[in-house]
Rosetta silent file (secondary structure, phi, psi, omega in degrees, C-alpha in Angstrom):
SEQUENCE: MENSRDPWAILVSEFMLQQTQASRVVAKYKTFLERFPTQPCAQAALRKSY
SCORE:     score description
SCORE:     0.000 S_00000001
   1 L     0.000  136.205 -178.303  -61.401 -124.654  140.472 S_00000001
   2 L   -73.928  161.625  179.063  -58.601 -122.511  141.664 S_00000001
   3 L   -77.200  109.417 -173.925  -58.002 -121.757  145.319 S_00000001
   4 L  -120.304  146.747  172.878  -59.804 -118.434  145.760 S_00000001
   5 L  -108.267    3.563  179.643  -60.345 -116.027  148.622 S_00000001
   6 L   -72.842  117.291 -177.514  -62.815 -113.990  146.585 S_00000001
   7 H   -56.375  -37.182  179.397  -66.155 -114.107  148.448 S_00000001
   8 H   -64.715  -47.274  179.704  -68.145 -113.942  145.193 S_00000001
   9 H   -62.396  -38.174  178.390  -66.271 -116.866  143.637 S_00000001
  10 H   -66.055  -45.361  179.078  -66.680 -118.879  146.831 S_00000001
  11 H   -59.826  -46.911  179.492  -70.427 -118.170  146.993 S_00000001
  12 H   -58.925  -45.916 -178.853  -70.898 -119.140  143.348 S_00000001
  13 H   -65.128  -39.500  179.688  -68.969 -122.390  143.831 S_00000001
  14 H   -62.707  -43.630  177.469  -70.940 -123.254  146.984 S_00000001
  15 H   -62.526  -46.956 -177.051  -74.249 -122.791  145.156 S_00000001
  16 H   -66.009  -32.010 -176.472  -73.120 -124.773  142.129 S_00000001
  17 L   -87.900    1.438 -178.157  -71.724 -127.611  144.210 S_00000001
  18 L   -54.879  -49.545 -177.749  -74.865 -128.066  146.317 S_00000001
  19 L  -137.148   27.927 -178.909  -76.213 -130.985  144.289 S_00000001
  20 L  -130.972  139.519  178.532  -73.824 -131.350  141.386 S_00000001
  21 L   -63.549  141.068 -177.820  -70.611 -133.327  141.110 S_00000001
  22 H   -55.792  -38.761 -178.509  -67.501 -131.149  141.113 S_00000001
  23 H   -62.679  -26.848  178.621  -66.305 -132.597  137.814 S_00000001
  24 H   -87.157  -19.914 -177.676  -69.488 -131.294  136.143 S_00000001
  25 H   -81.846  -32.826 -170.011  -69.293 -127.879  137.808 S_00000001
  26 H   -49.325  -55.832 -176.510  -65.754 -126.883  136.780 S_00000001
  27 H   -63.847  -43.144 -179.876  -66.450 -125.742  133.201 S_00000001
  28 H   -67.078  -36.475  178.940  -69.705 -123.980  134.062 S_00000001
  29 H   -60.869  -48.555 -179.907  -68.090 -122.288  137.067 S_00000001
  30 H   -63.676  -43.301  178.983  -65.339 -120.787  134.941 S_00000001
  31 H   -62.827  -43.763 -179.824  -67.776 -119.671  132.259 S_00000001
  32 H   -60.497  -48.119 -177.834  -70.093 -118.121  134.853 S_00000001
  33 H   -69.497  -26.121  174.537  -67.286 -116.179  136.537 S_00000001
  34 H   -69.497  -39.877 -179.319  -65.994 -114.951  133.167 S_00000001
  35 H   -77.615  -37.215 -178.043  -69.452 -113.600  132.345 S_00000001
  36 L  -128.473   76.459 -175.773  -70.269 -112.358  135.849 S_00000001
  37 L   -68.519  -19.144  179.265  -66.943 -111.639  137.603 S_00000001
  38 L  -136.583  162.410  177.838  -68.630 -109.706  140.407 S_00000001
  39 H   -62.672  -40.663  176.029  -71.964 -109.716  142.157 S_00000001
  40 H   -60.407  -32.614  175.820  -72.905 -106.293  140.728 S_00000001
  41 H   -64.202  -42.204  178.006  -72.359 -107.683  137.215 S_00000001
  42 H   -66.098  -40.997  177.653  -74.798 -110.495  137.926 S_00000001
  43 H   -61.767  -43.370 -179.664  -77.299 -108.041  139.407 S_00000001
  44 H   -61.337  -40.000  179.247  -77.060 -105.791  136.366 S_00000001
  45 H   -64.774  -38.878  177.776  -77.792 -108.726  134.069 S_00000001
  46 H   -66.164  -41.008  179.462  -80.885 -109.597  136.117 S_00000001
  47 H   -62.074  -37.888 -178.864  -82.128 -106.009  135.988 S_00000001
  48 H   -69.014  -25.606 -176.776  -81.796 -105.980  132.191 S_00000001
  49 H   -82.761   -9.801 -179.722  -83.908 -109.128  131.872 S_00000001
  50 L  -102.621    0.000    0.000  -86.938 -107.611  133.615 S_00000001
């Protein structure tokens, strides 16, 4: 994971790293941030699913 100052990227990484080894998180982290680059993008996806 790159060194980021983006609060969204930091929050996502903190959640993902809670109980998962970093080596397993890296690929999913990048994929997640590509799909949901901002918190509003993630919120919009949740709204569409309900």
